[in-house]
C-alpha positions in Angstrom: 0.0 0.0 0.0 2.8 2.4 1.0 4.6 1.6 -2.3 1.4 2.4 -4.3 1.1 5.7 -2.5 4.8 6.5 -3.3 4.2 5.8 -7.0 1.1 8.0 -7.0 3.0 10.9 -5.4 6.0 10.5 -7.8 3.6 10.4 -10.7 1.9 13.6 -9.6 5.3 15.4 -9.1 6.5 14.3 -12.6 3.2 15.3 -14.2 3.4 18.8 -12.5 7.0 19.2 -13.6 6.1 18.2 -17.2 3.5 21.0 -17.3 6.0 23.7 -16.2 8.1 25.5 -18.8 11.8 25.0 -18.4 14.1 28.0 -18.0 16.8 26.3 -20.0 17.0 23.4 -22.4 20.3 21.9 -23.4 21.0 19.3 -26.1 23.9 17.3 -24.8 26.6 15.9 -27.0 25.9 12.3 -27.9 27.3 9.8 -30.4 24.0 7.9 -30.3 20.5 9.2 -29.6 20.0 12.9 -28.6 19.9 13.6 -24.9 17.9 16.6 -23.7 18.5 18.3 -20.3 15.7 20.5 -19.0 16.3 22.9 -16.0 13.3 24.3 -14.2 12.9 27.4 -12.0 12.0 25.4 -9.0 15.6 23.9 -9.1 14.4 20.6 -10.6 15.7 19.0 -13.8 14.8 16.2 -16.2 17.4 14.4 -18.4 16.1 12.0 -21.1 17.3 10.1 -24.1 15.0 10.7 -27.1 12.9 7.6 -28.2 13.8 5.7 -25.0 11.2 4.6 -22.4 10.3 7.0 -19.5 11.8 4.5 -17.1 15.2 5.6 -18.4 14.6 9.3 -17.6 16.6 10.8 -14.8 15.2 13.6 -12.6 16.2 15.5 -9.5 17.6 18.9 -8.4 20.1 21.3 -9.9 22.1 24.2 -8.6 24.7 26.7 -9.8 25.1 29.5 -12.3 23.8 29.4 -15.9 25.9 32.3 -17.2 28.6 31.8 -19.8 31.7 30.1 -18.4 30.0 29.1 -15.2 29.1 25.7 -13.9 26.1 23.9 -12.4 25.5 20.5 -11.0 22.6 18.0 -11.2 21.8 15.5 -8.5 19.6 12.6 -9.7 17.1 11.4 -7.2 14.8 9.4 -9.5 15.1 7.1 -12.4 11.6 7.0 -14.1 9.2 6.4 -11.2 11.9 4.7 -9.0 13.4 6.7 -6.1 17.2 6.3 -6.1 18.8 5.6 -2.8 22.2 6.6 -4.2 22.4 10.1 -5.7 24.8 10.5 -8.7 26.1 14.0 -9.3 27.0 15.5 -12.7 28.8 18.8 -13.2 28.3 20.9 -16.4 30.1 24.0 -17.7 28.4 26.5 -20.0 30.5 27.0 -23.2 29.1 29.0 -26.1 25.6 28.6 -24.8 25.9 24.8 -24.5 26.1 22.6 -21.5 29.3 20.5 -21.5 29.9 17.7 -19.1 32.8 18.0 -16.7 34.4 14.6 -16.7 35.2 14.0 -13.1 33.5 11.8 -10.5 31.3 13.8 -8.1 29.2 10.9 -7.0 28.7 10.6 -3.2 28.7 6.8 -3.5 29.2 4.0 -6.0 26.2 3.5 -8.4 27.5 1.2 -11.1 24.8 1.9 -13.7 25.6 5.6 -13.9 29.0 6.2 -12.4 31.2 7.9 -15.1 34.4 6.7 -13.4 33.5 3.0 -13.7 36.6 0.9 -14.4 36.5 -1.8 -17.0 38.3 -5.1 -17.0 38.9 -7.8 -19.7 36.1 -10.3 -19.8 36.9 -14.0 -20.4 36.3 -15.4 -23.9 34.6 -18.9 -23.7 36.6 -21.8 -24.8 34.9 -23.2 -27.9 36.1 -26.8 -27.5 34.4 -27.1 -24.1 31.1 -25.9 -25.7 31.1 -27.9 -28.9 30.7 -31.2 -26.9 27.1 -30.0 -26.2 26.0 -29.1 -29.8 23.4 -31.1 -31.6 22.7 -29.2 -34.8 24.2 -26.3 -36.6 23.5 -23.9 -39.5 24.8 -20.8 -41.2 23.2 -17.5 -40.3 20.9 -16.6 -43.2 22.1 -12.9 -43.2 25.3 -11.1 -42.3 25.0 -9.7 -38.8 28.5 -8.3 -39.0 27.2 -4.8 -38.3 26.2 -5.9 -34.8 28.7 -8.6 -34.0 32.5 -8.5 -33.8 33.9 -9.5 -37.1 37.6 -10.5 -37.1 38.2 -10.3 -40.8 35.1 -8.6 -42.5 34.7 -11.8 -44.4 33.7 -15.4 -43.8 30.4 -16.5 -42.3 28.6 -16.7 -39.0 27.5 -20.1 -37.8 25.1 -21.0 -35.0 25.2 -24.3 -33.0 22.1 -25.5 -31.0 23.3 -26.7 -27.6 21.9 -29.5 -25.5 22.6 -31.0 -22.1 24.4 -34.2 -23.2 23.4 -36.0 -19.9 19.7 -35.4 -20.8 19.9 -35.8 -24.5 17.8 -38.6 -26.1 16.3 -39.6 -22.7 12.5 -39.8 -22.9 11.9 -38.5 -19.4 13.3 -35.1 -20.4 11.3 -32.7 -22.7 13.1 -30.8 -25.5 13.0 -27.7 -23.4 14.8 -29.5 -20.6 17.4 -30.9 -23.0 18.0 -27.7 -24.9 20.3 -25.3 -23.1 21.2 -22.6 -25.6 22.8 -21.4 -28.8 26.4 -20.6 -29.7 27.4 -18.3 -32.6 30.9 -18.3 -34.1 32.7 -16.7 -37.1 34.4 -19.1 -39.5 35.0 -19.7 -43.2 33.0 -21.7 -45.6 34.8 -24.8 -46.8 33.8 -25.8 -50.4 34.0 -29.5 -49.6 32.0 -29.7 -46.4 30.9 -26.2 -45.4 32.0 -26.0 -41.8 32.5 -28.2 -38.8 32.9 -27.9 -35.0 36.4 -29.3 -35.5 37.4 -26.2 -37.5 40.2 -24.4 -35.7 39.7 -21.1 -37.5 36.5 -20.3 -35.6 36.1 -17.2 -33.4 33.7 -16.9 -30.5 30.9 -14.4 -31.1 27.8 -15.0 -29.0 26.5 -17.5 -26.3 22.9 -17.6 -25.1 22.2 -20.0 -22.3 19.3 -20.9 -20.1 20.6 -24.2 -18.7 23.7 -25.9 -17.3 26.4 -27.2 -17.5 28.4 -24.8 -19.8 30.8 -22.5 -17.9 32.3 -19.2 -18.9 35.6 -18.2 -17.5 36.4 -19.6 -14.0 32.9 -19.8 -12.6 30.1 -18.2 -14.7 27.2 -20.6 -15.2 23.5 -20.9 -14.8 22.5 -21.2 -11.1 25.2 -18.9 -9.7 24.4 -15.9 -7.4 24.9 -12.3 -8.3 27.6 -12.0 -5.7 29.5 -14.8 -7.4 29.1 -13.1 -10.8 30.4 -9.8 -9.5 33.4 -11.5 -8.1 34.5 -12.4 -11.6 33.1 -9.5 -13.7 33.1 -6.6 -11.3 30.2 -4.2 -11.1 27.3 -4.1 -13.6 27.0 -0.9 -15.7 23.2 -0.9 -15.2 20.2 -2.9 -14.0 16.7 -3.5 -15.5 14.5 -5.2 -13.0 16.2 -8.5 -12.2 18.6 -8.3 -15.2 22.1 -7.0 -14.8 24.3 -5.8 -17.8 28.1 -5.9 -17.7 30.6 -4.4 -20.2 34.2 -5.7 -20.6 37.2 -3.7 -21.7 37.4 -6.0 -24.7 33.9 -4.9 -25.7 32.1 -8.0 -24.5 28.6 -7.5 -23.3 27.0 -9.8 -20.8 23.3 -9.6 -19.9 22.4 -11.9 -16.9 18.8 -12.6 -15.9 18.2 -13.7 -12.3 15.2 -15.4 -10.6 14.9 -16.1 -6.9 18.5 -14.9 -6.4 20.0 -17.3 -9.0 21.2 -16.9 -12.6 18.4 -18.2 -14.9 19.6 -17.2 -18.3 22.3 -15.1 -20.0 23.4 -13.5 -23.2 27.2 -13.1 -23.6 29.0 -11.9 -26.7 31.3 -9.7 -28.7 29.6 -6.8 -30.4 30.7 -3.9 -32.6 30.9 -0.9 -30.2 32.3 2.6 -30.6 35.6 3.2 -28.9 33.9 5.9 -26.8 31.6 3.4 -25.2 33.7 3.5 -22.0 33.6 7.3 -21.7 30.1 8.3 -22.8 27.5 9.1 -20.1 25.5 6.2 -18.6 22.2 7.0 -20.4 23.9 7.1 -23.8 25.9 3.9 -23.1 22.8 2.1 -22.0 20.9 3.2 -25.2 23.7 1.9 -27.4 24.0 -1.4 -25.6 20.2 -2.0 -25.5 20.0 -1.4 -29.2 22.8 -4.0 -29.8 21.1 -6.6 -27.6 17.8 -6.1 -29.3 19.3 -6.4 -32.8 21.3 -9.5 -32.1 18.8 -11.8 -33.9 
């Protein structure tokens, strides 16, 4: 009941703010979708990425000077209708009438999904030989997804392998859904005599989608693990959506991990084409870029 009341109050506040006319509107520099920052006379602000859901809109308070050469700060207290318990701070400087982000960490505490000073580490690349023992069928990708996926040579083909739990395979007491555990995508070259094979040594890991054991990534990443165990290997996530956590590696590996009842239920883990600035852009822009990649992986 209290949570419902909180949502109603937040909705009223946001609605009232949306009716007010901002005293300043800035279009922030972005390599992806445009970001609009609106400042209101009551010292509130709204920052939103265009064409992205309201749940990704940040709001809160601002203070400072809006004259040329001066600086102001924003303190985010809400993300959509959710109240933030941690309050990330961003500083801006007015240059030629535009708001430019000051790249330094002003956050009062660590909020992985928005902290601009987040450090990135190399993520493990799955060992293909350990995965191939679980494949049952394979096929070439009918189109070239090289614009979305990492492509080591700008040639060759992308191949997918359907993965099964070999301990359950061909046992009547298990349904197909129980036997099937995921899909692997690799990059390889078409061989005129036989097409391709899991024995080919020229294959490069591209994408792994899992919803079952026993395949493991790195030292310990596998279905059924806890979030704490996942963080011990990959560090902090860059953002969270409900019970899903998204991680970004220094080697441009994206991992999306979906949890249920405290345990990892499914994952998407792969190498995507990302701009070099992905590690330095603000959190809203980074999230928009990564979400677009994850949506267009099919």
